[in-house]
N, C-alpha and C positions, 0 to 999 in steps of 0.2 A: 513446585511449586509454579504457577502458573508463569507462561511463561509468552508475552507482546514482542511482533514482529515487525517494526516504524518504517515503510523503506517510503523516503522521497526524492523529488524525483526534478519539480520545478528549480529550472534556473533563477529564480524570484527576489531568494532570500526571503527576505520578510516581512516583503509586497506580496510572496505568491498566498492565491487563493487555496489550495488545495495544501499546503500548508500550514495556514490556518486549521484547514476540518480537520486534518488526519493530528494536529497540535490538538480540537477538541474531544474528538476520539481517545487520543494515549491518557489527555485529565480523564475524565469520564471513566477509563479502563483502571487507569491505577484508584479510584473509587471507588471500583468494584472487587477489586484486587490488590487489593492493602501491603500485603507483606509478598506479590507479584515484581515478574521482572522482565522488564523493557529493552528490548535490543532496539538498537538508536542505524541509523544508513542513508546516510546520503549520499542519491550516488553524486553530484554536483560535487561534491568537493575530497573523493576518495579516485585516483587512478584504477581505471576500469582498460589493459590493452584491448584490443580485438584480437578474432581465436583467428590464430596463425594455420602453419600448415606445424609447422612446431607442437602447439597443443595442444593438435588433435590427431595427431600419432603419439603425443603421450598422453592424452584421453584411452584410446584405442588400446599402449600396451597393458598390460594383465598388474595387476599394482605390484605379483613381489618381481615384473621382470621390471620397471621403470628402473633408467640410470636416477643417481642422483637428483641429477643436473631437471631430469623429469617432473621428479617429486618437488622441487621449487615451484617452476614451473605451473603446478601447479596448485600451488598450497594455496595461490585467493582464490579461487577454485575450488575447492576443497571446506575454506571457511563458511565462503558464499551459504553451502549446502548442510554446510553444517546450520547453520540461525535459520534456517528453511526449514529443517528436521528437526532442534534446539524449540520451537516456541510452538504454539497451541494456536495461536492466533494472526491474525494478519494485519494488516494497515497500510493501505500500500497508496499513496499518491503521484497519480498519472496526468503528467499534465497530457494534451495534443493537439502534436507537432506535425504540420503539414500532415492532417487528420489519422494519423499513427501515434504511436509511443516518442518520447522523446530518446535521444543517441545513447544517455546514459543507461534510462532504464533496456530496449533491448540490447545492450552489450554486456547488465548485469546480466538478465535473462541469458542469457549467451551462456556462459561459463559453470548453467550447470544445466541443463539439456540437453540430453543426451538419448537417443533409442534404450538403453540402461540403467534410464538416469530418476532423479526421488519419487519414493510413494509419501505422498501427506495428502491421507484418506486420513480421514478425521482432525481434520483441519477446520478453520473458519476463516472465512475472509474478505475481506471490507476493501472494494475500491474506492477508493476518490477522482474522478475521471473529470481533466476544467478543462474547457476550451472557452479560447476570445471570444469567437463568433457566434450568433445562434444555431440554436439543431430544431426550431420546435418547429410542429406543427403549419405549413405558411413558405416557414423561411427560404426554401430548393435547398435544405443541404438533410433534411432529414436522414438520405439514402448512405449521409457522408459518415456516420455515427460507426467505425471503424475499430474504434479500443475497445471495445467492449467485448463484440462476438470472436476481437482475437486472444483475451482475457478470458474469456470463459472455456474458449477451445485449450488455452497454453495447462493454466490450470486444475483445468478438467480432466488434460490428459494425467495430471499426477497426483488424480486422483480425491479435488480439494471437490468435495458437493453441494456446501455450505458457502459460497458467494452472495455479495449482497455490492447492485451499486449505488455509487450516491454521482449522479451525473450531472453536474455545473458548469453552465456555457452560460451564454452570454458574457462574458469576465471580462473584455473591453470598460464596460457601460464601468467600471470601478474605475479602472488604469483613465478615459477622456472623465473621469466629473461627471458618471450622467443619476450617478448615483453612487449613497454615503455605502461605506464597505462596511461599516454594519448592523445594516438593513436590508446588503446579498446580501450579508452571509444569514440573516437571521434565517429564515427556514431551514439553508442548509445544516445547521448549525443543531434547528429540531428535528433533521433524519437523522443526525448521530444520535442524539440522544430518543431517538425510539428505537434506532440497532445497540445502542448500548445499556438503555433501562433497563436490558429486561435480566443484565444482569446485574442494576441494582439496588430490584426487583429482590431480585435472590439472597443477593449481602447483608441487607439494610430489613429487611422480614425477621420481626419479633426482637430486631438490634433499637428497636424507638417504638416509643410509644401510640407512633399511627400505627407500625410496622407495616410503612409503603416508603419507596424510597425517592426525595425531593427533588421537584421539579427543577428542569432547566436552567432557570428563573433564580433558582435558589440559590444558584450555583456561586462563584466569586469570579470575579472578569481577569481574563489574566491576556 
């Protein structure tokens, strides 16, 4: 069974731009994988403690030598790591906070990262990175796009080679009313469509008269 892990980290709830796009990705993925399973992690609604000395000690203690308390301490980390291993594909919404990933996302990462950590070869990842300010040419912020290279280094270290990035900047224009939300989202939804279109072609090929997947304009609005 194909499995998608969806991770959201924006604290903006339903107003979040990144959530709208990870939601669109999930919807398209479900169309291509009607029997698939989705694991959803909203990092803003779960408690993720900071890594402390007792966690480090437990983590570096061989599993067969850990105490009951140490196993309990690592239970959350083990579960988060298992979700990454179980999934074939990831979509992650990563807002840009102070030129880096949100605190919740970084804490999530800390709980499954180690020198002898996960091996995720063969996985496929799509990252939706959002930023309130403009980072385009002439903005003066071009060199401050730190989230993408960090994610490339991090997940590349886990063995993920198939990574795709959808960068969505100037989201403040939506919140200050300079542009309608639907108009702002449209080109980015198209980018999500292009990423997922190959699954739909594979899924629908031979199942319809045209043998082609429907375009995004034919999908229902949700």
